[in-house]
C-alpha positions in Angstrom: -0.2 -11.8 18.6 -2.3 -14.8 19.8 -5.2 -14.2 22.1 -5.6 -16.3 25.6 -9.1 -17.7 26.3 -10.1 -16.8 30.5 -11.4 -19.3 32.4 -15.3 -18.1 31.7 -14.1 -18.5 28.2 -13.0 -21.7 28.6 -16.1 -22.8 30.7 -18.4 -21.7 28.0 -16.6 -23.2 25.8 -16.8 -26.6 27.7 -20.5 -26.5 28.4 -23.5 -27.9 26.4 -23.8 -24.5 24.5 -24.2 -24.0 20.4 -21.9 -21.5 18.5 -22.5 -19.4 15.4 -18.9 -19.0 13.4 -18.9 -16.5 10.7 -16.4 -17.1 7.6 -16.5 -14.9 4.5 -17.7 -15.2 1.5 -16.0 -14.4 -2.2 -18.0 -11.4 -2.8 -17.2 -10.1 0.9 -21.0 -11.2 3.1 -20.1 -12.7 5.9 -21.7 -16.2 6.4 -23.2 -17.6 9.8 -22.9 -21.0 10.8 -24.5 -22.9 14.2 -22.2 -25.3 15.1 -20.5 -27.5 17.9 -17.9 -26.4 19.9 -15.2 -27.0 22.0 -11.5 -25.6 22.8 -8.3 -27.2 23.1 -6.1 -25.1 25.3 -6.8 -21.3 23.7 -7.9 -22.9 20.4 -11.4 -23.5 18.9 -12.2 -26.1 17.6 -15.4 -26.8 14.9 -16.1 -29.3 12.8 -16.9 -29.3 9.3 -17.4 -31.6 6.1 -14.9 -30.5 3.2 -16.4 -29.0 0.5 -19.6 -27.3 2.3 -19.5 -23.6 2.6 -17.8 -22.9 6.1 -15.1 -25.3 4.6 -14.7 -23.8 1.2 -14.6 -19.9 2.8 -11.8 -21.1 5.2 -9.8 -22.8 2.2 -10.0 -19.3 0.8 -10.0 -16.4 3.8 -8.3 -18.0 6.9 -10.2 -14.9 9.6 -13.3 -15.7 11.1 -14.7 -15.3 14.1 -16.7 -17.6 17.0 -19.7 -16.6 19.0 -21.0 -18.1 21.7 -23.7 -17.4 24.4 -24.0 -19.3 27.8 -27.4 -21.0 27.5 -27.5 -20.7 31.6 -26.7 -17.1 31.9 -27.5 -15.7 28.1 -26.0 -12.3 29.4 -22.4 -14.2 29.4 -20.8 -15.1 26.0 -17.8 -15.0 24.6 -16.4 -13.7 20.6 -13.0 -15.5 19.5 -11.8 -13.6 16.2 -8.6 -15.2 15.0 -7.1 -17.2 11.9 -8.4 -20.9 11.2 -6.4 -23.9 9.9 -8.0 -27.2 8.8 -7.2 -31.0 8.5 -8.4 -34.0 8.0 -6.8 -35.7 11.1 -8.9 -36.4 14.0 -11.6 -35.2 12.0 -14.1 -38.6 12.1 -13.1 -38.6 16.2 -13.9 -34.9 16.7 -17.6 -34.9 15.5 -17.7 -38.5 17.4 -17.4 -36.2 20.4 -19.4 -33.7 19.6 -22.5 -36.4 19.2 -21.4 -37.2 22.4 -21.3 -34.0 24.3 -24.4 -32.2 22.3 -26.5 -35.6 21.5 -25.1 -38.7 24.1 -24.4 -40.5 20.9 -21.4 -42.5 20.3 -21.0 -41.6 16.7 -22.7 -39.2 15.0 -24.8 -41.1 12.6 -26.1 -38.0 10.1 -22.8 -38.2 8.0 -23.2 -39.6 4.0 -21.0 -42.6 3.4 -18.6 -40.4 1.2 -18.0 -38.0 3.7 -14.4 -35.7 4.5 -14.7 -34.6 8.6 -12.3 -31.8 8.4 -11.3 -30.1 11.9 -11.2 -26.5 11.8 -9.1 -24.8 14.7 -9.3 -21.4 15.3 -6.3 -19.5 17.3 -7.4 -16.4 18.7 -6.1 -13.3 17.6 -8.9 -11.3 20.3 -11.5 -12.4 22.8 -13.9 -11.1 23.9 -16.2 -11.2 26.8 -15.8 -14.1 29.1 
């Protein structure tokens, strides 16, 4: 059963707040990465590159958790636990959108020429906070 983002959770995701995404390593250890974030309806979107640790972990184990705190009010936060799906479609557009939101750039300039950008869509099973 999917969960719904509150208006406060949406506001936290819409602001220029950084997120931490937790994926599961092959040995069961959590692996954490700081990421840029947004929402699409109740889903949370992040970007990665095919072959990176997040990508390989999610390819094997679809359960992830995203934590975001409000930089203007660090005691206000959300935690989204859910299931991730990935697609290359829209990957370049998403990272460019994030570059605009977080860095004021039109295009994300730091990928290697052969990098394949992936959109990670997290459908929430549980939302805490917000």
